[in-house]
C-alpha positions in Angstrom: -4.6 17.9 5.9 -7.3 16.9 8.3 -7.1 19.3 11.3 -7.7 16.4 13.7 -4.2 15.0 13.0 -0.8 16.6 13.5 2.5 15.2 12.3 5.7 15.2 14.4 9.1 14.9 12.7 11.7 13.1 14.9 14.4 13.0 12.3 14.7 16.5 10.8 14.5 19.2 13.5 13.8 22.9 13.0 17.5 23.6 12.8 18.1 20.9 10.2 19.7 21.7 6.9 17.2 19.6 5.1 14.1 21.6 5.8 12.3 20.3 2.7 12.4 16.8 4.2 10.9 18.1 7.4 7.3 16.9 7.7 6.0 20.2 9.0 7.3 22.0 5.8 6.5 19.2 3.3 3.8 18.5 0.8 1.5 15.4 0.6 4.0 13.5 -1.5 6.6 13.8 1.3 4.0 12.9 3.9 3.0 9.8 2.0 6.6 8.7 1.7 7.3 9.3 5.4 4.2 7.3 6.3 5.0 4.3 4.2 8.6 4.4 5.2 7.7 4.3 8.9 9.7 7.4 9.8 7.1 9.7 11.4 4.8 10.2 14.4 1.2 11.4 14.1 -0.9 12.8 16.9 -4.6 12.4 17.1 -5.4 15.7 18.8 -9.0 14.7 19.4 -8.1 11.5 21.3 -4.7 12.8 22.5 -2.9 9.8 21.2 0.5 9.7 19.4 1.0 7.0 16.8 4.5 6.0 16.1 4.7 4.6 12.6 7.8 2.4 12.3 7.0 -0.2 9.7 9.0 0.4 6.5 6.5 -0.7 3.9 8.7 0.5 1.0 10.7 -2.7 1.3 9.5 -6.1 0.4 8.8 -7.8 2.7 8.3 -4.8 5.1 10.7 -4.3 8.0 10.5 -2.5 11.3 12.7 0.6 11.8 14.4 0.2 15.1 16.3 3.4 15.0 15.5 6.6 13.0 18.0 9.0 11.4 18.6 10.6 8.1 20.3 7.3 7.1 16.9 5.6 7.6 15.5 7.8 4.8 18.5 7.3 2.5 18.5 3.5 2.9 15.3 3.5 0.7 17.2 4.9 -2.3 20.2 3.8 -4.3 23.6 4.6 -2.8 24.4 7.5 -5.1 21.4 9.4 -3.8 22.3 12.0 -1.1 20.1 13.8 1.4 20.6 17.0 -0.5 19.1 15.3 -3.7 16.0 14.3 -1.8 15.7 17.7 -0.2 15.7 19.3 -3.6 13.2 16.8 -5.0 10.6 17.1 -2.3 10.9 20.9 -2.4 9.7 20.9 -6.1 7.5 17.8 -6.1 4.2 19.7 -6.3 2.4 18.0 -9.2 -0.9 16.3 -8.8 -1.4 17.9 -5.4 -5.2 17.2 -5.1 -4.6 13.5 -6.0 -1.8 13.0 -3.4 -3.8 14.9 -0.8 -6.7 12.5 -1.1 -4.4 9.4 -1.0 -2.6 10.7 2.1 -5.9 10.9 4.1 -6.9 7.4 3.1 -3.4 6.1 3.9 -3.2 7.7 7.3 -6.6 6.4 8.3 -5.6 2.9 7.0 -2.4 2.9 9.1 -4.1 4.3 12.3 -6.9 1.6 12.0 -4.3 -1.1 11.6 -2.3 0.3 14.6 -5.5 0.1 16.7 -6.2 -3.5 15.6 -9.3 -2.4 13.6 -8.3 -4.5 10.7 -11.7 -4.5 8.9 -11.7 -0.7 8.9 -8.1 -0.6 7.8 -8.9 -2.9 4.8 -11.8 -0.6 3.9 -9.4 2.4 3.6 -6.8 0.2 1.9 -9.3 -0.7 -0.8 -10.3 3.0 -1.2 -6.6 3.7 -1.9 -6.6 0.9 -4.6 -9.6 2.4 -6.3 -8.2 5.9 -6.0 -4.9 5.1 -7.7 -6.0 2.4 -10.1 -6.4 4.8 -13.1 -4.4 7.8 -12.1 -1.1 6.1 -11.1 -0.6 4.4 -14.5 -1.3 7.7 -16.3 1.1 9.6 -14.1 3.8 7.0 -14.6 3.7 6.9 -18.4 3.3 10.7 -18.6 7.0 10.9 -17.6 8.0 9.4 -20.9 9.4 11.8 -23.5 8.5 9.5 -26.3 4.9 9.9 -27.3 4.8 6.6 -29.2 6.1 4.7 -26.2 3.5 6.2 -24.0 0.7 5.3 -26.4 2.0 1.7 -26.7 2.2 1.3 -23.0 -1.3 2.6 -22.4 -2.7 0.2 -25.1 -1.1 -2.7 -23.3 -2.6 -1.6 -20.0 -6.1 -1.4 -21.3 -6.0 -4.8 -23.1 -8.5 -5.8 -25.7 -11.6 -6.1 -23.5 -11.5 -2.6 -21.8 -12.7 -4.3 -18.6 -12.4 -1.6 -16.0 -9.9 0.4 -13.9 -8.9 -2.4 -11.5 -7.9 -4.7 -14.4 -6.2 -1.7 -16.1 -4.1 -1.2 -12.9 -3.2 -4.9 -12.7 -1.9 -4.8 -16.3 0.0 -1.7 -15.5 1.7 -3.4 -12.5 2.4 -6.6 -14.4 3.7 -4.9 -17.5 5.8 -2.3 -15.7 7.3 -4.2 -12.8 7.5 -7.8 -13.8 11.3 -7.8 -13.7 11.4 -6.3 -10.2 12.4 -8.5 -7.3 9.2 -7.6 -5.4 7.1 -8.7 -8.3 8.8 -12.1 -8.4 8.4 -12.6 -4.7 5.7 -14.4 -2.7 3.6 -13.4 0.3 3.1 -15.8 3.2 -0.4 -15.4 4.8 0.2 -16.4 8.4 -2.9 -17.7 10.1 -1.2 -17.8 13.5 -2.0 -14.1 13.6 -5.6 -15.1 14.2 -5.7 -15.1 18.0 -8.7 -17.4 18.3 -7.3 -20.8 17.3 -10.8 -22.4 16.9 -11.7 -20.1 13.9 -8.5 -20.6 12.0 -9.8 -23.6 10.1 -12.8 -21.7 8.9 -10.8 -18.6 7.8 -8.2 -20.9 6.2 -10.9 -22.6 4.2 -12.3 -19.2 3.1 -8.9 -17.9 2.0 -8.3 -21.0 -0.1 -11.7 -20.7 -1.7 -11.3 -17.1 -2.6 -7.8 -17.7 -3.9 -9.2 -20.1 -6.5 -6.2 -22.5 -6.4 -3.8 -19.7 -7.3 -1.3 -20.6 -4.5 2.4 -21.4 -4.4 3.3 -24.9 -3.4 1.4 -26.8 -0.8 -0.3 -24.7 2.0 0.0 -25.8 5.6 -3.4 -26.5 6.8 -4.8 -23.9 9.2 -1.3 -22.3 9.4 -0.1 -20.6 6.2 -0.8 -20.0 2.6 1.8 -18.6 0.1 0.8 -16.6 -3.0 2.6 -14.6 -5.7 2.8 -10.8 -5.5 0.3 -10.2 -8.3 -2.1 -12.9 -7.1 -2.4 -11.1 -3.7 -3.9 -8.1 -5.6 -6.6 -10.3 -7.1 -7.2 -11.8 -3.7 -7.8 -8.3 -2.2 -10.3 -7.5 -4.9 -12.1 -10.8 -4.5 -12.2 -10.5 -0.7 -13.6 -7.0 -1.0 -16.2 -8.0 -3.5 -17.4 -11.0 -1.6 -17.4 -9.3 1.8 -18.9 -5.9 1.0 -21.5 -7.3 -1.4 -24.5 -9.2 0.0 -26.8 -9.8 -3.0 -28.6 -13.1 -2.5 -29.6 -13.6 -6.1 -26.0 -13.5 -7.4 -24.1 -16.6 -8.7 -21.2 -15.4 -6.6 -20.6 -16.9 -3.2 -20.5 -13.9 -0.9 -19.1 -14.0 2.6 -21.8 -14.3 5.3 -21.5 -12.3 8.5 -22.5 -15.5 10.3 -19.1 -17.0 9.1 -17.2 -13.9 10.1 -18.2 -13.3 13.7 -14.7 -11.8 14.2 -14.2 -9.8 11.0 -11.1 -8.0 12.4 -9.4 -11.3 12.9 -10.4 -12.4 9.4 -8.5 -9.4 8.0 -5.6 -9.3 10.4 -3.3 -11.7 8.5 -4.0 -9.7 5.3 -3.7 -6.1 6.2 0.0 -5.6 6.6 0.6 -7.5 3.3 -2.0 -5.2 1.7 -0.4 -2.0 3.0 3.0 -3.4 1.9 1.7 -4.2 -1.6 0.2 -0.8 -2.2 3.2 1.1 -0.6 5.6 -0.7 -2.9 3.7 0.7 -5.9 3.4 4.2 -4.5 7.1 4.2 -3.7 7.9 3.1 -7.3 5.9 6.1 -8.6 7.8 8.5 -6.2 11.1 7.0 -7.3 10.2 7.2 -11.0 9.2 10.9 -10.5 12.4 11.5 -8.7 14.5 9.9 -11.5 12.8 12.0 -14.2 13.5 15.3 -12.3 17.2 14.7 -11.8 
């Protein structure tokens, strides 16, 4: 882990019986889970700041943890799962260490930037997470299958016929694997009231609608809110990234001009927690799948 940051566990103390759930003793998989479940503090030793992460992004929509205990951890799992089961799992969950180490760093920086209202920076790290997991996560998920033919068939479905890149591969994986889940069938409400400067809401509202390309649910409320399906928000994140971070003038694509985004942090503010929630749901599904296969 980066030496600049130090975790503090406020649920499992040194005398706890569940030492493998204690953040100081854990691995990157545990640390990722504790970050996305909002059950950990992190200290920036360079700035002498302690960040209290309390948003539980493993639920959809995300919720704030008002009180932390071992029950807060258990509430993320089915009722039959006990603390001792999780303690055993996180003790042995050591596969793909290098991969999870890299995702942890991006995730921590994403959460800290969002906490500090640096939403453009947070989106930057969020997108790095998407790129980092887009190919590896599907492979890790299907590798848990004991049936080779099933694994091969699933991978074929994820790639599709056109072999059009890792991001499309990841979208197909999410759609094929989780289409029956409640979160996949749910919608996200983009709330423009989060934009503190009222005068720029109409401009950002218009940009959101343009980049969503009419893939919205129902009738949007002008300058107030836009509702989209779960999987559509993934496409939206990709489109926003492509149009903001690219600036080629000869392209047929309509890129976002800095003159239109004089307050880029406010442009990304209504999007970032939804984005963190979206990617955390998928990460947590992978953790749960791994846990189920090791029982």
